[in-house]
C-alpha positions as protocol buffer text, in pm:
chain_id: "A"
residue {
  index: 1
  type: UNK
  ca { x: 20 y: -15 z: -9 }
}
residue {
  index: 2
  type: UNK
  ca { x: 281 y: 234 z: 82 }
}
residue {
  index: 3
  type: UNK
  ca { x: 453 y: 149 z: -232 }
}
residue {
  index: 4
  type: UNK
  ca { x: 157 y: 227 z: -429 }
}
residue {
  index: 5
  type: UNK
  ca { x: 96 y: 577 z: -229 }
}
residue {
  index: 6
  type: UNK
  ca { x: 479 y: 639 z: -331 }
}
residue {
  index: 7
  type: UNK
  ca { x: 451 y: 562 z: -690 }
}
residue {
  index: 8
  type: UNK
  ca { x: 109 y: 743 z: -742 }
}
residue {
  index: 9
  type: UNK
  ca { x: 275 y: 1044 z: -573 }
}
residue {
  index: 10
  type: UNK
  ca { x: 587 y: 1045 z: -798 }
}
residue {
  index: 11
  type: UNK
  ca { x: 383 y: 996 z: -1115 }
}
residue {
  index: 12
  type: UNK
  ca { x: 174 y: 1302 z: -999 }
}
residue {
  index: 13
  type: UNK
  ca { x: 507 y: 1483 z: -972 }
}
residue {
  index: 14
  type: UNK
  ca { x: 637 y: 1376 z: -1310 }
}
residue {
  index: 15
  type: UNK
  ca { x: 312 y: 1475 z: -1474 }
}
residue {
  index: 16
  type: UNK
  ca { x: 307 y: 1801 z: -1336 }
}
residue {
  index: 17
  type: UNK
  ca { x: 676 y: 1886 z: -1426 }
}
residue {
  index: 18
  type: UNK
  ca { x: 573 y: 1765 z: -1776 }
}
residue {
  index: 19
  type: UNK
  ca { x: 310 y: 2006 z: -1783 }
}
residue {
  index: 20
  type: UNK
  ca { x: 521 y: 2292 z: -1676 }
}
residue {
  index: 21
  type: UNK
  ca { x: 801 y: 2203 z: -1920 }
}
residue {
  index: 22
  type: UNK
  ca { x: 564 y: 2154 z: -2219 }
}
residue {
  index: 23
  type: UNK
  ca { x: 490 y: 2516 z: -2314 }
}
residue {
  index: 24
  type: UNK
  ca { x: 859 y: 2619 z: -2282 }
}
residue {
  index: 25
  type: UNK
  ca { x: 976 y: 2317 z: -2529 }
}
residue {
  index: 26
  type: UNK
  ca { x: 677 y: 2438 z: -2766 }
}
residue {
  index: 27
  type: UNK
  ca { x: 798 y: 2770 z: -2757 }
}
residue {
  index: 28
  type: UNK
  ca { x: 1150 y: 2699 z: -2849 }
}
residue {
  index: 29
  type: UNK
  ca { x: 1057 y: 2430 z: -3112 }
}
residue {
  index: 30
  type: UNK
  ca { x: 1170 y: 2537 z: -3476 }
}
residue {
  index: 31
  type: UNK
  ca { x: 809 y: 2375 z: -3589 }
}
residue {
  index: 32
  type: UNK
  ca { x: 574 y: 2602 z: -3414 }
}
residue {
  index: 33
  type: UNK
  ca { x: 636 y: 2948 z: -3320 }
}
residue {
  index: 34
  type: UNK
  ca { x: 380 y: 3099 z: -3097 }
}
residue {
  index: 35
  type: UNK
  ca { x: 300 y: 3448 z: -2929 }
}
residue {
  index: 36
  type: UNK
  ca { x: 22 y: 3449 z: -2636 }
}
residue {
  index: 37
  type: UNK
  ca { x: -113 y: 3735 z: -2487 }
}
residue {
  index: 38
  type: UNK
  ca { x: 74 y: 3847 z: -2168 }
}
residue {
  index: 39
  type: UNK
  ca { x: -144 y: 4150 z: -2051 }
}
residue {
  index: 40
  type: UNK
  ca { x: -491 y: 4098 z: -1873 }
}
residue {
  index: 41
  type: UNK
  ca { x: -626 y: 4394 z: -2053 }
}
residue {
  index: 42
  type: UNK
  ca { x: -463 y: 4536 z: -2366 }
}
residue {
  index: 43
  type: UNK
  ca { x: -297 y: 4894 z: -2322 }
}
residue {
  index: 44
  type: UNK
  ca { x: -238 y: 4942 z: -2687 }
}
residue {
  index: 45
  type: UNK
  ca { x: -13 y: 5246 z: -2767 }
}
residue {
  index: 46
  type: UNK
  ca { x: 191 y: 5390 z: -3044 }
}
residue {
  index: 47
  type: UNK
  ca { x: 406 y: 5161 z: -3293 }
}
residue {
  index: 48
  type: UNK
  ca { x: 622 y: 5231 z: -3590 }
}
residue {
  index: 49
  type: UNK
  ca { x: 628 y: 4936 z: -3874 }
}
residue {
  index: 50
  type: UNK
  ca { x: 711 y: 4941 z: -4240 }
}
residue {
  index: 51
  type: UNK
  ca { x: 507 y: 4986 z: -4563 }
}
residue {
  index: 52
  type: UNK
  ca { x: 595 y: 5018 z: -4920 }
}
residue {
  index: 53
  type: UNK
  ca { x: 650 y: 5394 z: -4876 }
}
residue {
  index: 54
  type: UNK
  ca { x: 872 y: 5357 z: -4546 }
}
residue {
  index: 55
  type: UNK
  ca { x: 812 y: 5367 z: -4178 }
}
residue {
  index: 56
  type: UNK
  ca { x: 468 y: 5425 z: -4053 }
}
residue {
  index: 57
  type: UNK
  ca { x: 363 y: 5521 z: -3698 }
}
residue {
  index: 58
  type: UNK
  ca { x: 21 y: 5514 z: -3538 }
}
residue {
  index: 59
  type: UNK
  ca { x: 82 y: 5844 z: -3409 }
}
residue {
  index: 60
  type: UNK
  ca { x: 74 y: 5979 z: -3778 }
}
residue {
  index: 61
  type: UNK
  ca { x: -279 y: 5956 z: -3780 }
}
residue {
  index: 62
  type: UNK
  ca { x: -348 y: 6125 z: -3425 }
}
residue {
  index: 63
  type: UNK
  ca { x: -602 y: 6344 z: -3591 }
}
residue {
  index: 64
  type: UNK
  ca { x: -801 y: 6013 z: -3709 }
}
residue {
  index: 65
  type: UNK
  ca { x: -1002 y: 5723 z: -3595 }
}
residue {
  index: 66
  type: UNK
  ca { x: -759 y: 5423 z: -3658 }
}
residue {
  index: 67
  type: UNK
  ca { x: -904 y: 5070 z: -3726 }
}
residue {
  index: 68
  type: UNK
  ca { x: -622 y: 4818 z: -3685 }
}
residue {
  index: 69
  type: UNK
  ca { x: -664 y: 4432 z: -3779 }
}
residue {
  index: 70
  type: UNK
  ca { x: -384 y: 4211 z: -3711 }
}
residue {
  index: 71
  type: UNK
  ca { x: -371 y: 3902 z: -3990 }
}
residue {
  index: 72
  type: UNK
  ca { x: -153 y: 3772 z: -4274 }
}
residue {
  index: 73
  type: UNK
  ca { x: -197 y: 3768 z: -4670 }
}
residue {
  index: 74
  type: UNK
  ca { x: -195 y: 3390 z: -4687 }
}
residue {
  index: 75
  type: UNK
  ca { x: -507 y: 3364 z: -4441 }
}
residue {
  index: 76
  type: UNK
  ca { x: -761 y: 3154 z: -4630 }
}
residue {
  index: 77
  type: UNK
  ca { x: -1092 y: 3284 z: -4495 }
}
residue {
  index: 78
  type: UNK
  ca { x: -1050 y: 3477 z: -4166 }
}
residue {
  index: 79
  type: UNK
  ca { x: -879 y: 3776 z: -4291 }
}
residue {
  index: 80
  type: UNK
  ca { x: -1078 y: 3820 z: -4617 }
}
residue {
  index: 81
  type: UNK
  ca { x: -1413 y: 3784 z: -4444 }
}
residue {
  index: 82
  type: UNK
  ca { x: -1297 y: 4076 z: -4196 }
}
residue {
  index: 83
  type: UNK
  ca { x: -1143 y: 4308 z: -4430 }
}
residue {
  index: 84
  type: UNK
  ca { x: -1411 y: 4250 z: -4697 }
}
residue {
  index: 85
  type: UNK
  ca { x: -1659 y: 4365 z: -4435 }
}
residue {
  index: 86
  type: UNK
  ca { x: -1449 y: 4681 z: -4348 }
}
residue {
  index: 87
  type: UNK
  ca { x: -1439 y: 4740 z: -4723 }
}
residue {
  index: 88
  type: UNK
  ca { x: -1808 y: 4749 z: -4736 }
}
residue {
  index: 89
  type: UNK
  ca { x: -1842 y: 4955 z: -4450 }
}
residue {
  index: 90
  type: UNK
  ca { x: -1591 y: 5213 z: -4575 }
}
residue {
  index: 91
  type: UNK
  ca { x: -1776 y: 5247 z: -4927 }
}
residue {
  index: 92
  type: UNK
  ca { x: -2084 y: 5332 z: -4711 }
}
residue {
  index: 93
  type: UNK
  ca { x: -1923 y: 5641 z: -4551 }
}
residue {
  index: 94
  type: UNK
  ca { x: -1912 y: 5977 z: -4689 }
}
residue {
  index: 95
  type: UNK
  ca { x: -1607 y: 6163 z: -4836 }
}
residue {
  index: 96
  type: UNK
  ca { x: -1570 y: 6365 z: -4511 }
}
residue {
  index: 97
  type: UNK
  ca { x: -1587 y: 6057 z: -4299 }
}
residue {
  index: 98
  type: UNK
  ca { x: -1337 y: 5860 z: -4504 }
}
residue {
  index: 99
  type: UNK
  ca { x: -1091 y: 6158 z: -4456 }
}
residue {
  index: 100
  type: UNK
  ca { x: -1104 y: 6094 z: -4110 }
}
residue {
  index: 101
  type: UNK
  ca { x: -1055 y: 5753 z: -4089 }
}
residue {
  index: 102
  type: UNK
  ca { x: -751 y: 5510 z: -4142 }
}
residue {
  index: 103
  type: UNK
  ca { x: -758 y: 5105 z: -4159 }
}
residue {
  index: 104
  type: UNK
  ca { x: -430 y: 4936 z: -4071 }
}
residue {
  index: 105
  type: UNK
  ca { x: -337 y: 4582 z: -4172 }
}
residue {
  index: 106
  type: UNK
  ca { x: -70 y: 4455 z: -3955 }
}
residue {
  index: 107
  type: UNK
  ca { x: 92 y: 4113 z: -4056 }
}
residue {
  index: 108
  type: UNK
  ca { x: 211 y: 3860 z: -3815 }
}
residue {
  index: 109
  type: UNK
  ca { x: 373 y: 3668 z: -4068 }
}
residue {
  index: 110
  type: UNK
  ca { x: 665 y: 3887 z: -4160 }
}
residue {
  index: 111
  type: UNK
  ca { x: 877 y: 3578 z: -4330 }
}
residue {
  index: 112
  type: UNK
  ca { x: 627 y: 3573 z: -4633 }
}
residue {
  index: 113
  type: UNK
  ca { x: 454 y: 3904 z: -4598 }
}
residue {
  index: 114
  type: UNK
  ca { x: 669 y: 4173 z: -4748 }
}
residue {
  index: 115
  type: UNK
  ca { x: 577 y: 4559 z: -4774 }
}
residue {
  index: 116
  type: UNK
  ca { x: 527 y: 4510 z: -5130 }
}
residue {
  index: 117
  type: UNK
  ca { x: 294 y: 4200 z: -5087 }
}
residue {
  index: 118
  type: UNK
  ca { x: 111 y: 4369 z: -4834 }
}
residue {
  index: 119
  type: UNK
  ca { x: 54 y: 4657 z: -5060 }
}
residue {
  index: 120
  type: UNK
  ca { x: -89 y: 4424 z: -5330 }
}
residue {
  index: 121
  type: UNK
  ca { x: -317 y: 4245 z: -5110 }
}
residue {
  index: 122
  type: UNK
  ca { x: -451 y: 4561 z: -4942 }
}
residue {
  index: 123
  type: UNK
  ca { x: -505 y: 4753 z: -5239 }
}
residue {
  index: 124
  type: UNK
  ca { x: -761 y: 4450 z: -5361 }
}
residue {
  index: 125
  type: UNK
  ca { x: -995 y: 4579 z: -5082 }
}
residue {
  index: 126
  type: UNK
  ca { x: -1007 y: 4939 z: -5237 }
}
residue {
  index: 127
  type: UNK
  ca { x: -1063 y: 5115 z: -4897 }
}
residue {
  index: 128
  type: UNK
  ca { x: -735 y: 5304 z: -4824 }
}
residue {
  index: 129
  type: UNK
  ca { x: -600 y: 5027 z: -4598 }
}
residue {
  index: 130
  type: UNK
  ca { x: -216 y: 5054 z: -4531 }
}
residue {
  index: 131
  type: UNK
  ca { x: -25 y: 4726 z: -4503 }
}
residue {
  index: 132
  type: UNK
  ca { x: 256 y: 4724 z: -4232 }
}
residue {
  index: 133
  type: UNK
  ca { x: 512 y: 4488 z: -4106 }
}
residue {
  index: 134
  type: UNK
  ca { x: 818 y: 4464 z: -3917 }
}
residue {
  index: 135
  type: UNK
  ca { x: 1057 y: 4207 z: -3748 }
}
residue {
  index: 136
  type: UNK
  ca { x: 916 y: 3934 z: -3540 }
}
residue {
  index: 137
  type: UNK
  ca { x: 1049 y: 4110 z: -3206 }
}
residue {
  index: 138
  type: UNK
  ca { x: 887 y: 4454 z: -3317 }
}
residue {
  index: 139
  type: UNK
  ca { x: 536 y: 4264 z: -3390 }
}
residue {
  index: 140
  type: UNK
  ca { x: 566 y: 4038 z: -3067 }
}
residue {
  index: 141
  type: UNK
  ca { x: 601 y: 4377 z: -2850 }
}
residue {
  index: 142
  type: UNK
  ca { x: 311 y: 4519 z: -3033 }
}
residue {
  index: 143
  type: UNK
  ca { x: 80 y: 4206 z: -3003 }
}
residue {
  index: 144
  type: UNK
  ca { x: 159 y: 4187 z: -2665 }
}
residue {
  index: 145
  type: UNK
  ca { x: 32 y: 4563 z: -2599 }
}
residue {
  index: 146
  type: UNK
  ca { x: -278 y: 4500 z: -2808 }
}
residue {
  index: 147
  type: UNK
  ca { x: -367 y: 4151 z: -2679 }
}
residue {
  index: 148
  type: UNK
  ca { x: -316 y: 3993 z: -3000 }
}
residue {
  index: 149
  type: UNK
  ca { x: -242 y: 3615 z: -2994 }
}
residue {
  index: 150
  type: UNK
  ca { x: -112 y: 3404 z: -3286 }
}
residue {
  index: 151
  type: UNK
  ca { x: 87 y: 3075 z: -3365 }
}
residue {
  index: 152
  type: UNK
  ca { x: 284 y: 2980 z: -3661 }
}
residue {
  index: 153
  type: UNK
  ca { x: 247 y: 2632 z: -3763 }
}
residue {
  index: 154
  type: UNK
  ca { x: 557 y: 2525 z: -3978 }
}
residue {
  index: 155
  type: UNK
  ca { x: 688 y: 2168 z: -3980 }
}
residue {
  index: 156
  type: UNK
  ca { x: 963 y: 2220 z: -4233 }
}
residue {
  index: 157
  type: UNK
  ca { x: 1179 y: 2551 z: -4214 }
}
residue {
  index: 158
  type: UNK
  ca { x: 1181 y: 2537 z: -4593 }
}
residue {
  index: 159
  type: UNK
  ca { x: 780 y: 2487 z: -4622 }
}
residue {
  index: 160
  type: UNK
  ca { x: 635 y: 2803 z: -4740 }
}
residue {
  index: 161
  type: UNK
  ca { x: 294 y: 2699 z: -4716 }
}
residue {
  index: 162
  type: UNK
  ca { x: 246 y: 2719 z: -4336 }
}
residue {
  index: 163
  type: UNK
  ca { x: -54 y: 2848 z: -4188 }
}
residue {
  index: 164
  type: UNK
  ca { x: -103 y: 3096 z: -3889 }
}
residue {
  index: 165
  type: UNK
  ca { x: -368 y: 3082 z: -3616 }
}
residue {
  index: 166
  type: UNK
  ca { x: -450 y: 3414 z: -3480 }
}
residue {
  index: 167
  type: UNK
  ca { x: -691 y: 3613 z: -3305 }
}
residue {
  index: 168
  type: UNK
  ca { x: -918 y: 3826 z: -3538 }
}
residue {
  index: 169
  type: UNK
  ca { x: -1044 y: 4159 z: -3352 }
}
residue {
  index: 170
  type: UNK
  ca { x: -1045 y: 4485 z: -3515 }
}
residue {
  index: 171
  type: UNK
  ca { x: -905 y: 4743 z: -3259 }
}
residue {
  index: 172
  type: UNK
  ca { x: -1054 y: 5073 z: -3233 }
}
residue {
  index: 173
  type: UNK
  ca { x: -823 y: 5355 z: -3183 }
}
residue {
  index: 174
  type: UNK
  ca { x: -946 y: 5679 z: -3112 }
}
residue {
  index: 175
  type: UNK
  ca { x: -768 y: 6048 z: -3223 }
}
residue {
  index: 176
  type: UNK
  ca { x: -443 y: 6071 z: -3007 }
}
residue {
  index: 177
  type: UNK
  ca { x: -384 y: 5699 z: -3004 }
}
residue {
  index: 178
  type: UNK
  ca { x: -588 y: 5577 z: -2741 }
}
residue {
  index: 179
  type: UNK
  ca { x: -721 y: 5203 z: -2778 }
}
residue {
  index: 180
  type: UNK
  ca { x: -1099 y: 5259 z: -2715 }
}
residue {
  index: 181
  type: UNK
  ca { x: -1244 y: 4907 z: -2769 }
}
residue {
  index: 182
  type: UNK
  ca { x: -1203 y: 4560 z: -2992 }
}
residue {
  index: 183
  type: UNK
  ca { x: -1470 y: 4431 z: -3237 }
}
residue {
  index: 184
  type: UNK
  ca { x: -1484 y: 4058 z: -3290 }
}
residue {
  index: 185
  type: UNK
  ca { x: -1451 y: 3862 z: -3626 }
}
residue {
  index: 186
  type: UNK
  ca { x: -1713 y: 3861 z: -3859 }
}
residue {
  index: 187
  type: UNK
  ca { x: -1847 y: 4217 z: -3752 }
}
residue {
  index: 188
  type: UNK
  ca { x: -2117 y: 4316 z: -4003 }
}
residue {
  index: 189
  type: UNK
  ca { x: -2037 y: 4621 z: -4242 }
}
residue {
  index: 190
  type: UNK
  ca { x: -2348 y: 4783 z: -4069 }
}
residue {
  index: 191
  type: UNK
  ca { x: -2189 y: 4738 z: -3722 }
}
residue {
  index: 192
  type: UNK
  ca { x: -1854 y: 4857 z: -3851 }
}
residue {
  index: 193
  type: UNK
  ca { x: -2020 y: 5191 z: -3998 }
}
residue {
  index: 194
  type: UNK
  ca { x: -2235 y: 5225 z: -3663 }
}
residue {
  index: 195
  type: UNK
  ca { x: -1891 y: 5219 z: -3473 }
}
residue {
  index: 196
  type: UNK
  ca { x: -1714 y: 5448 z: -3678 }
}
residue {
  index: 197
  type: UNK
  ca { x: -1988 y: 5693 z: -3663 }
}
residue {
  index: 198
  type: UNK
  ca { x: -1997 y: 5673 z: -3296 }
}
residue {
  index: 199
  type: UNK
  ca { x: -1638 y: 5754 z: -3243 }
}
residue {
  index: 200
  type: UNK
  ca { x: -1626 y: 6017 z: -3500 }
}
residue {
  index: 201
  type: UNK
  ca { x: -1944 y: 6202 z: -3336 }
}
residue {
  index: 202
  type: UNK
  ca { x: -1752 y: 6172 z: -3011 }
}
residue {
  index: 203
  type: UNK
  ca { x: -1460 y: 6350 z: -3161 }
}
residue {
  index: 204
  type: UNK
  ca { x: -1630 y: 6649 z: -3331 }
}
residue {
  index: 205
  type: UNK
  ca { x: -1561 y: 6980 z: -3202 }
}
């Protein structure tokens, strides 16, 4: 009986150590690269990333409402759906409203998403979107502040057809750079328009 209890306790300790060690071994794996949320509440804040026209900072749009979305150009459905809904909403705005809005698409796949590829991708949606990328270190730091979660699945370092799991919120950033709220994936064009106008009206003099 004592032997049984001893081995049961020992087994429990070993399982516990395995559970604690597993996330670290996964994080260091060449096959899967993960970035997990660290903040309980996203704090947002300024950042600078690269576009085809050079560095772009969030603070460049301090006089505008900004909608920021994190994804990647090889995304099969989630990103096109969300950006498509944003594009439909954008076309429902007046010219005056469009002038006070900027949409940013930030790639979490810097290995494949060059500034040139991003521009080609976002231009398809015809809604003034700016595509941005940076180093993985830069993106991880920004993702942490905005509460973005993503995981790159790549079994072979030479494989160029890997997928990236990622959270799919649209972040609403008010003039001055304050993160106000986040909208869920597949927010409808009408709800995007309603949100945009609500925040634009709040900033009217």
